[in-house]
PLY file of the C-alpha trace (Angstrom):
ply
format ascii 1.0
element vertex 183
property float x
property float y
property float z
element edge 182
property int vertex1
property int vertex2
end_header
-41.87 -9.26 1.47
-38.03 -9.79 0.98
-36.00 -11.95 3.12
-32.45 -9.88 3.23
-29.83 -9.93 6.26
-26.24 -8.77 6.47
-24.79 -10.58 9.30
-21.47 -8.80 9.24
-18.79 -7.28 7.49
-17.09 -10.58 7.16
-20.25 -12.58 6.36
-21.64 -12.84 2.82
-25.01 -11.11 2.14
-27.94 -13.23 1.15
-31.62 -12.83 0.53
-34.37 -15.12 -0.60
-33.70 -14.56 -4.18
-30.11 -16.20 -4.13
-29.53 -19.74 -4.15
-26.89 -21.69 -1.40
-24.61 -22.42 -4.28
-23.94 -18.76 -5.06
-22.01 -18.42 -1.44
-18.36 -17.91 -1.17
-16.95 -21.47 0.08
-13.92 -21.86 1.67
-12.79 -25.21 0.59
-9.30 -25.77 2.47
-7.85 -22.37 2.07
-9.18 -21.89 -1.36
-11.79 -19.42 -1.69
-14.49 -20.52 -4.55
-16.82 -17.77 -5.57
-19.29 -19.35 -8.08
-20.80 -16.25 -9.69
-18.32 -12.87 -9.21
-20.25 -10.76 -11.00
-23.86 -9.85 -13.13
-21.78 -8.87 -16.00
-24.73 -8.67 -18.04
-26.12 -5.94 -16.17
-23.40 -3.70 -16.66
-20.51 -2.29 -18.80
-17.80 -0.04 -18.87
-18.47 3.16 -20.73
-16.22 6.50 -21.16
-17.72 9.29 -19.82
-16.57 12.90 -20.84
-17.09 14.26 -17.05
-15.78 11.22 -15.37
-13.55 9.14 -17.67
-13.96 5.49 -17.73
-16.85 4.11 -15.41
-19.89 1.54 -15.08
-23.23 1.87 -16.31
-26.10 -0.45 -15.99
-27.50 -2.16 -19.11
-30.42 -3.48 -17.87
-32.60 -3.05 -14.68
-30.78 -4.00 -11.47
-33.24 -4.60 -8.54
-32.57 -2.93 -4.97
-30.25 -5.10 -2.88
-28.98 -7.08 -5.69
-25.46 -8.22 -5.98
-23.94 -6.42 -8.63
-20.24 -7.77 -8.23
-17.98 -9.51 -6.07
-14.47 -8.14 -7.25
-11.29 -10.23 -5.73
-9.06 -7.84 -3.89
-5.72 -7.51 -2.10
-5.48 -7.19 1.51
-2.72 -4.71 2.39
-1.99 -4.86 6.18
-1.79 -1.53 7.97
2.03 -1.47 8.69
2.93 -2.18 4.93
0.39 0.24 3.63
1.69 3.20 6.07
5.66 2.00 5.04
4.85 1.73 0.93
1.53 1.83 -0.07
0.67 5.29 0.58
3.31 6.79 -1.35
1.97 5.23 -4.51
-1.15 6.04 -7.12
-2.65 2.94 -5.62
-3.28 4.96 -2.27
-6.41 6.36 -4.15
-7.87 3.21 -4.83
-8.20 1.40 -1.65
-10.89 0.65 0.66
-10.32 1.00 4.35
-10.98 -1.69 6.66
-12.08 -0.98 10.39
-8.53 -2.35 11.69
-6.65 0.10 9.43
-5.94 -2.53 7.05
-6.29 -1.47 3.40
-8.27 -3.60 0.38
-7.32 -3.01 -3.27
-10.22 -4.17 -5.56
-9.44 -6.03 -8.90
-11.21 -5.93 -11.95
-14.50 -3.79 -11.90
-14.46 -3.12 -8.47
-11.79 -0.11 -9.21
-14.15 1.27 -12.01
-17.11 2.44 -9.43
-17.01 6.45 -9.46
-18.06 8.50 -6.58
-21.24 10.25 -5.68
-21.67 12.01 -2.08
-25.16 13.07 -3.02
-26.84 10.12 -4.90
-24.90 7.05 -4.38
-26.79 3.96 -5.89
-24.34 1.19 -5.20
-23.15 0.07 -1.96
-20.06 -2.01 -0.90
-19.03 -4.49 1.92
-15.47 -5.63 2.79
-15.11 -9.30 3.36
-11.56 -9.25 4.37
-11.36 -12.61 5.38
-12.03 -14.05 1.81
-10.35 -11.00 0.12
-13.72 -10.01 -1.46
-15.15 -6.69 -1.94
-19.05 -7.16 -2.73
-21.39 -4.41 -4.25
-25.00 -4.37 -3.84
-27.40 -2.29 -5.46
-28.54 0.45 -2.86
-31.77 1.22 -4.95
-33.60 0.11 -8.32
-31.15 1.15 -11.07
-32.39 1.61 -14.25
-30.47 0.66 -17.54
-28.39 3.85 -18.45
-27.45 5.13 -15.09
-23.81 5.20 -14.09
-23.11 2.95 -11.06
-21.94 5.35 -8.09
-20.30 4.47 -4.78
-19.63 6.80 -1.62
-15.87 7.44 -1.26
-16.13 9.40 1.93
-16.07 12.66 2.94
-12.23 13.62 2.11
-11.68 13.63 -1.65
-8.22 14.03 -3.12
-10.22 15.69 -6.69
-12.87 17.42 -7.96
-16.18 15.79 -7.71
-17.54 16.16 -10.95
-20.58 13.94 -10.26
-21.87 16.29 -7.61
-20.42 19.51 -9.24
-18.75 20.41 -6.03
-15.22 20.37 -4.71
-13.75 18.91 -1.45
-10.33 20.31 -1.79
-9.15 18.04 1.43
-6.99 15.28 1.24
-7.19 11.94 2.96
-8.59 8.40 3.09
-10.50 7.85 -0.05
-13.20 5.68 1.61
-15.36 5.60 5.20
-13.35 4.44 7.72
-15.99 1.73 8.77
-15.88 -0.19 5.23
-18.96 1.38 3.79
-21.95 2.41 5.54
-24.70 2.97 2.83
-26.59 -0.04 3.48
-26.74 0.60 7.17
-27.80 3.88 6.48
-30.74 2.72 4.30
-31.81 0.43 7.05
-30.50 -2.97 5.64
0 1
1 2
2 3
3 4
4 5
5 6
6 7
7 8
8 9
9 10
10 11
11 12
12 13
13 14
14 15
15 16
16 17
17 18
18 19
19 20
20 21
21 22
22 23
23 24
24 25
25 26
26 27
27 28
28 29
29 30
30 31
31 32
32 33
33 34
34 35
35 36
36 37
37 38
38 39
39 40
40 41
41 42
42 43
43 44
44 45
45 46
46 47
47 48
48 49
49 50
50 51
51 52
52 53
53 54
54 55
55 56
56 57
57 58
58 59
59 60
60 61
61 62
62 63
63 64
64 65
65 66
66 67
67 68
68 69
69 70
70 71
71 72
72 73
73 74
74 75
75 76
76 77
77 78
78 79
79 80
80 81
81 82
82 83
83 84
84 85
85 86
86 87
87 88
88 89
89 90
90 91
91 92
92 93
93 94
94 95
95 96
96 97
97 98
98 99
99 100
100 101
101 102
102 103
103 104
104 105
105 106
106 107
107 108
108 109
109 110
110 111
111 112
112 113
113 114
114 115
115 116
116 117
117 118
118 119
119 120
120 121
121 122
122 123
123 124
124 125
125 126
126 127
127 128
128 129
129 130
130 131
131 132
132 133
133 134
134 135
135 136
136 137
137 138
138 139
139 140
140 141
141 142
142 143
143 144
144 145
145 146
146 147
147 148
148 149
149 150
150 151
151 152
152 153
153 154
154 155
155 156
156 157
157 158
158 159
159 160
160 161
161 162
162 163
163 164
164 165
165 166
166 167
167 168
168 169
169 170
170 171
171 172
172 173
173 174
174 175
175 176
176 177
177 178
178 179
179 180
180 181
181 182
């Protein structure tokens, strides 16, 4: 039986397959992240339906860390006065206190699915990192999809439905897919 636990949004999720040296280490204000990605397990592809996105190149195990994306934390006041008026507003993740996080690198390449997300994320605001985990076993060739929330600003091509509502791009609790699947 697997030993998996997630203490909070601010704790780095670990399981028995991970090694202690893989965890984030705060070394005098410098955050050291030994492994930021399972880069050999996914790649960027161009999809006719959804544009650039991430696809698994080999099987990814349930609960496996896929990617740890460095992020920019934008305080709520700064976001309200400046950030929400830019294209970047479509790429931020909501923190519970109203702050926003902008994922760098592959973290901004996950597309949305409301019907079948296979990846969840956890916001680590303290270390300015967004961690992405497999929400199920993912086979090679599957697109890696997260749940953005219910208020979408675009036609949802992955689910073949249109929301038409405008609003924040993520759920307000920083992602709850792992919670919903019992982790």
